[in-house]
Structure formats: C-alpha cells, structure tokens
C-alpha positions in Angstrom: 159.5 110.4 156.7 156.5 109.2 158.4 153.6 111.6 159.4 151.1 110.6 162.0 148.0 112.6 161.4 145.9 112.7 164.7 142.4 114.1 164.7 141.5 116.0 167.9 139.2 114.3 170.5 135.4 115.2 170.6 134.9 118.9 170.8 132.6 120.4 173.6 129.7 121.7 171.3 126.2 120.6 170.6 125.4 118.3 167.7 124.5 120.1 164.4 126.5 123.4 165.0 128.9 124.4 162.2 132.1 125.2 163.9 135.2 124.8 161.5 137.8 127.2 162.7 135.9 128.3 165.9 138.1 127.7 168.9 136.1 125.0 170.6 137.3 123.2 173.7 137.4 119.5 174.1 134.4 117.5 175.7 134.5 116.1 179.2 135.4 112.7 177.6 138.9 114.0 176.9 140.8 111.9 179.4 138.9 108.7 178.3 139.5 109.5 174.6 143.3 110.2 175.4 143.6 106.7 177.0 142.2 105.1 173.9 144.6 107.1 171.7 147.6 106.3 173.8 148.0 102.8 172.5 147.8 104.1 168.9 150.7 106.6 169.3 153.9 105.8 167.3 156.5 103.8 169.2 159.5 105.1 167.3 161.3 108.4 168.2 159.4 111.3 166.8 161.5 114.3 165.7 158.7 116.9 165.5 155.3 117.7 166.7 152.9 120.0 164.8 149.5 121.3 165.9 146.6 123.4 164.6 146.5 126.3 166.9 142.8 125.5 167.8 142.7 124.5 171.4 140.8 121.2 170.7 144.0 120.1 168.9 146.6 121.9 171.1 145.3 120.4 174.4 145.7 116.9 172.9 149.2 117.8 171.4 150.4 119.2 174.8 149.2 115.9 176.5 151.0 113.6 173.9 154.1 115.8 174.1 154.2 115.3 177.8 153.8 111.6 177.4 156.6 111.5 174.8 158.8 113.8 176.6 158.8 116.1 173.6 159.4 119.9 174.5 158.5 121.7 171.4 155.0 121.9 169.6 155.1 123.9 166.3 151.8 125.6 165.8 150.9 125.9 162.2 147.6 127.6 160.9 147.8 125.6 157.8 146.5 122.7 160.0 143.2 124.4 161.0 140.0 123.1 159.9 137.8 124.6 157.0 136.9 128.2 157.6 133.0 128.2 157.4 133.0 132.1 157.5 129.6 133.5 158.4 128.2 130.1 159.0 130.6 129.5 161.9 128.8 128.8 165.3 125.4 128.5 163.5 123.1 125.6 163.6 123.2 123.9 160.2 119.3 124.1 160.1 119.5 127.9 160.6 121.5 128.3 157.6 119.3 129.1 154.5 119.0 125.6 152.6 119.6 127.3 149.3 123.0 128.6 150.3 124.0 125.2 151.6 122.8 123.5 148.5 124.8 126.0 146.3 128.0 125.3 148.4 127.4 121.5 148.6 127.1 121.2 144.7 130.7 122.6 144.3 132.3 122.6 147.8 135.6 122.2 146.1 135.4 125.8 144.6 132.6 127.4 146.4 133.1 128.9 149.9 130.7 129.8 152.5 130.3 133.6 152.9 133.6 134.9 154.1 135.0 131.3 154.4 137.2 129.1 152.3 136.7 126.4 149.7 137.9 122.9 150.2 140.3 123.5 147.4 141.9 126.3 149.4 142.2 124.0 152.5 143.8 121.4 150.2 146.2 123.8 148.9 147.3 124.9 152.5 147.5 121.4 153.7 149.5 120.3 150.6 151.9 123.2 151.2 152.4 121.9 154.8 153.1 118.4 153.8 155.6 119.5 151.1 157.4 121.7 153.5 157.6 119.1 156.3 158.5 116.2 154.0 161.4 118.0 152.5 162.8 118.9 155.8 165.8 116.4 156.2 166.1 117.1 159.9 162.7 115.3 160.5 162.3 111.5 160.3 158.8 111.3 161.7 156.2 113.9 162.9 153.0 113.6 164.8 150.5 116.3 163.4 147.3 117.3 165.4 144.7 118.4 163.1 141.1 118.2 161.9 139.2 115.9 159.7 139.1 118.3 156.7 143.0 118.5 156.7 143.4 114.7 157.1 141.0 114.0 154.2 142.8 116.7 152.0 146.2 115.0 152.9 144.9 111.5 152.3 143.5 112.5 148.9 146.9 113.9 148.0 148.6 110.9 149.0 146.2 108.6 147.3 146.1 110.8 144.2 142.2 110.6 144.8 140.2 113.4 143.2 139.3 115.9 145.9 135.5 115.5 145.3 135.8 111.9 146.7 137.7 113.0 149.8 134.7 113.2 152.0 134.3 109.3 151.6 137.4 108.9 153.9 136.7 108.5 157.6 138.6 110.5 160.3 137.2 109.7 163.7 137.9 111.7 166.7 141.1 110.6 168.3 142.1 108.5 165.3 145.6 108.2 163.8 146.3 108.1 160.1 149.8 107.5 158.7 151.2 108.9 155.7 154.7 107.9 154.5 156.8 110.0 152.1 159.8 108.3 150.4 161.5 110.9 148.2 158.8 111.8 145.6 156.5 108.8 146.5 153.8 109.4 149.0 151.7 106.5 150.2 149.3 105.7 153.1 150.3 103.4 155.8 147.0 103.1 157.5 143.8 105.2 158.0 141.6 106.0 160.9 143.2 103.7 163.3 
C-alpha cells in the first residue's frame, strides 16, 4: 500500500496566528499552488482519497478528485491538525509566554488549555494509518492533511522519537509518500 500525504495549500490567515483546528479557507494563491502540486500527484491508479474535514484540505481534495476522476472523498477527523484549544485564532504574541514555555518544554504530553498534546495527535494519526493499511481493498491512497499529522506519520514510519518529529519539513502543497508492505512501513520520499 502506498499513501501519499498531501499538505493543504497556504491558508488565508495572517502570519503569527495560532489556527490548528480552526476552519480556515485557502489563500488567493490556491490555483497557482494547485498547478504546482499537479505534477507531484501519483500517476498510478488511486483506490481511495481521504481528507481532513477542514476546508483548507477539503477544497484541495475536491480539486484533485476532479482531476483524477475520483468520486468519493472519505472525510476523517483523525486527519485534522493539532487542537490548540483556547489558543486557537489568537496571535502567538498574545498568548502568555509562560504558558507557551510550559507547553513547549513537553509538547508531547502537555496540551494547550482545552486542546490536545502531540502524543494524542500521534495516536489518532497512527490509528488512521493502521486502519487504512490493513484494508485489502486499497492499494494506494491520497491523504489530504496537515503538517502535524504528516510529521506524526513520518515519525511512526521512521521509528523516530516523537520529540524529533518537528525537525521534519512539510511545506504547503507538498507530497510525502509512505509505503506499507505487510508489517514494514517505510518512507518513499518527503516534502516533494
């Protein structure tokens, strides 16, 4: 099974705003970014398309589904970005520095107020990967998601400690390939 993890295009939000699971639209550069992504799409037949339900992913998923003549997009909330809770839609500079420092020191286990930890995101992303990779009806899938989920799945595939996952780059409109062969999971490429 081949999974193509595609990060959404640039969101329509000011720089410095914490937006995690907030449902942000795509920027005006969407069409241009889509054209760049088009050449990165897999050429083999895709048997499934999955997407985060957030519109910045779903708009791209719909556009790619049209290109590939795929009718069904399966929405999966496990593919959503990290939930920043009370910090959502606040400027990072407006969040008390002490709170950010506590979270940053142990973001794996600590969660923003009313949010989730990176460990919780990892567990839901891992659950998605296990479910999809054991579905014998699927040979390949395109997955529209967010940087946090891509990093979590890459850490899982590389058996990389989660604390190092943020060293992995996932640009807007990039494609990362994970290959699952039975019990072996490996990375084909990252951030293409």
